[in-house]
N, C-alpha and C positions, 0 to 999 in steps of 0.2 A: 430345468425341464424344457423339453422341446415345445415348439409351437404346436398347438393342438390340431389334430386331423379329425374332421367331423365324422369320418367313417369308422374311427376306432373308439370303442367304448373305453371309458376310464372309470376309476373308482377311487374314493378316498380310503387309503389303507390306514391312515392316521390323520389327525387334524393338520391341515396345511400340506398334506403330502398325497398327491394323486399319482396313480400308476395306470398304464394301459392294462386291460384285462387279459391280454396275452403278453407274457414276458418271454423274451428270448433266453433260452437256457444255454449255459456255457460248457456243459460236460463234453460236448462234441469238439470243443476247442482244446481239450486237454491231451489229445493224442491217442486215446484208447479206440477211437473210431477211424483211425487212419491218419496219414500225414496232414498237417495243417499249413496252408500258405499264409504265414503270419501277416504280411502286408495286405493281402487280399482280404483276410478276415477283419483286420482293423478298418480298412476302407469301407467294407460293407456295413460296419456298425453305423456309419452315417446314413446309409440307405434305410436301415430299420428306423433310425431316429427321425429322419425326415418324413417317414411314412406314418409317424405317430406312435410307434412302439418305443416309448421313452425309458424303458427299464430293462436291465439284463440281470440274470442270475449267475452267480459264480460261487467259488469257495476257496478257502485257504489251501485246500488239498487238491485243487484242480491245477495241474502243472502248467504254469505259464499264463493262466487265464487272467488273474488279477493284473499281471504286468501288461497284458494286451489292453485291458480296459483302461488302465492308467495312462498308457501311451495315447489312446484315443482321446480321452478327456483332456490330457495335457495339450494336444494339438488343437482341440476345440477352444480351450481357454486362450491359447495364443492367438487364435483367429477371432476372438470375441464372439464365439458362437455358443448356443446353449449346450450344456453338458448332458451326458447320459447318466441316469440314476442307476446305481450299482448295488445290488443285493449280494453280499458275500456270506460266508459261514465261518463259524468257529468250531472246528472238529478236532478235539484233542486226540492224540494217538491212544489206541486201546492200551498199550503198554504203560502209558503215563497216567491212567485214570486215578490210581490210588494216590498220586503225588501232585495232581494239579492244584496249584495255589494261585494267589493273586498275581505273583510275579510271572508265572507261566502264562496266564491269561493276558497280561499286559504285553509280554513279548510277542505273542502271536498277533494280537490286535495292532501293535506297533508295526509289525512287518506288513500287515495288510494295508495300513495307512501309507506306508512307504511305497509298496507296490502300486497302489491305486493313485498315488500322488495327490493325496487329499488330507485335509486337517480333521475331517469328521466322516465316519462311515455312515452311509444312508440307512442301512439295515444290516445287522449282524444276526444270523440265524444259528442257533446253538443246537448242536447235536451231541448226544451222549450214548456211547456204545452199550453200556451194561448197567442196568439199574441195580445190579448186585453190588456195585461199587458206589456207595451212597454219598457221592460228593457233588452231585449235579445241582443241588440247590445252592450250595456254597459257591459253585462255579458260576451259576447264573447271577448270584449276588455280586460276584467280582466283575462280571460284565456290566451290571447295573451301576456299580461304582464308576466305571469308565464312562458310562453314559452321563452320569451326573457331572463328571469332569469335562464333558464336552467332546470326547473322542468318538462317541457313538451317538447317532441321532435316535435310532429306534432298535429295539431288541425283539427278535422273534425266536421261535423254536423250529426244530427240524426233527421229524419222526418221533415225537413224543406222543404217547397215548394220553387219554383224558386224565387218568388218575395222577400221573406224574407231571403233566402240564399244570394241574391244579396245585400240586405241591409248590411249584415255582411261583405261580400267581399268588398263592396264599402267603408266600414269604415276602411279597411286596414288589416282585419284579414285573413291570408292566409289559407283558408280551402283547405285541400288536398283531402277530401272525403266527401261523403254524404251517410249515411246509410239510406236505404229506403226499404219499402216493395215492392217486385217485383217478379211476377210469371206469369205463363200462365193464372192464374185466375185474377190477379190484375196487370194491365199494365199501371197504372196511371203515373209512371215515364217516359214512352215513349212519353207523350204528349208534355212536354217541359223541364222537369228537366234534362233529359239525354243530350239534346242539350246544355242547359246552362252549365252543368258540363263540357262538352267537350270544350266549349269555354272559360272556366275560370280556367283550370288546376285542376278541381275536377274530381274524379272518383267515381262511384257508388259501394257501398258495400251492397249487397242485402240480406235481410232476408225474411223469408216466402216463399222461393223458392219451398218448398215442402208442403206449406200450413199446417204446423203442423202435417204432416204425412198423410194428405188426398191424396196427389199426389203420391200414392204408390199402389202396386198391392193389398194390403190388402182391399181396398175399391172398387175394380173393381167388378161390378155385385152385389154389396151389397145394401140392402135397406138403406134409409137415417136413420142415428142414431137418437134415441129419447133422449130427455133430461131426467135426467141430464147426461151430457157428462163427460168423465173420467178426463179431465183436461182443463185448461184455453186455451191452444192452440187449442184444438178441438172446444171449444166455439167460439173463435175468428175467426177461419177460416171457420166454418160452416156459419157464417155471410157473409164472403167473397164469399162462394159458392152461397149463395142466391143472392148476388149482381151480380155474374157472369151470372146467369140465372136459378138457381135452380138445384135440384139433377139430373133431366133428362139430362139437358145440360152438367152437370159435368160428368155424366156417358158416354156421347158421347165423351167428351175429353179424359177420361180414356181409352176408347176403341181405339181411334186413337193412343194414347201414347203407348198402349200395342202392337199394330201392328208394330209401329216403333221400339219398344224395341226388339220384336222378330226378326225383320230384322237384327238388329245389335247384337243380342245375349247379351243384357244388360238388366238391370232392368228398369222398367217404371220410377222410380224415377231418374235414371241417365239421361234419356231423358229430363225430366222436368228441371233438373239443367243445362244440356248442352244448352237448349234453352235460358235460362237466361244468361249464360256466353257469348252467341253469340250476345247479344243485344248491340247496340252502347252505349259506355260510361261505360259499366260494367267492373269493375276490378275483382270482386270476388263475389261468393255466400257464404252465411253463412248457414251452415248445422248443426243443433243441434245434440248432441250425449252425453249421459251420459258416455258410455263406448266405447271400440274399437271393439265390437263384429261385427259391420257392416262396418268396415273400408274398406274391399275389395270392397264392393258394392259402397261405396262412391268414391273410386278411379277409378271406371269404367268410370266416366265422362271424363277422360283424354285419353281413349282408342278408341274413335270413334268420327266421325263427322256427323252432320246432313246434308242431301243432299236435292236437289230440290224436290225429291219425298216425303220426310218427311214433308217439309214445305207445299207442295201442299195438303197433308192430313190434316194438322192442320189448314191452313188458313181459309177455309170456316167456321169452328167452331169458330175461333177467330173473324171473321167478323160478325157472327151472335150473338156473346156474347161479347160485348165490356168491360164488367166487371164494377167494381166500378166507379162511376162518380166523377168528380172533380179532384183537385190536390192531390198529395200524402199526406196521413194522414189527409185530410180534414174531412172525415167522423168520424175518431177517435177523433178529437178535440171537437166534439159536446158531451158534458157531459150528455145531456139529451137524446141522440140517442142510439140505441142498441150497436153501436161500442164503444161509449164512456163510457157507463154505466158499462162495464166489466173491465175498467182500474183500477189500483191501483195507486193513485196519490201522496201519501205521505209516501214513503218508506225510505227516508233518515233518518227521525227521528227515525223510528223503527229499 
């Protein structure tokens, strides 16, 4: 763990394990958002770490990202410097769900250990595409066996709803976290997942807090973008804006966020992230970045607090726009619907 930075809030995700409350996301390093300058990206990991952001998020299916994290920590180890904490994922291919077994789990986890150049993974976050293939509990237990073996330090979930998370917990798997999509636009975790997490020792790690960049000044007062959009994040979160109430409602939210941002002399995006961090059960927000050029803006979230006047400005908009219906990730699980059709389901093979 890096030396502490007094301006960065931290939280105990598990006994003896503290993380910064903003985690650097790794999806933007996987290539879907444009070319990645590998050496620059690796060097900038040290800038984030030195600023107090001691934890990064990645996945077995993010092309090249585990390798970059491993290269960075290998160089830190050689220099006698503190390492970066790495949260990865275990995402079995959709085509393999019916045949996932202990050997499959061990193969993917062993590959992550090799890529990350470590003997033990800090946190493995388990995703399962289809509840209709009922092997997720057995698969979670296989991960737990590897935890007891010492290959995994902690296990979390990714995109599980309350009922299915509880099946895993009731089977004896100690989930310390649940990664879930959570933002002003998408408040599905607030319906019951947050309460369940608080009652069972889990904490929420939240992605999509900036809706792929839509919750920034860049889109304030702009017309709705036309297809094709620049990257998959924009495609994904434009659908969330439609669920929120459409572009006009979204602009009303941006205008309110801008007023709040100007009151506190911070960026609009910092207000959006701060709102998520203040929600019950939330341990951290995951904010994607290829490089460190916007780090100072990211750190703003720790320099102010939302007050009653801020919430009074936001609440009427949120009341009028409840956002996506159903449980977390329920829309995305429908492969025939607009949210599911944009997913890539079989990335571990490739």
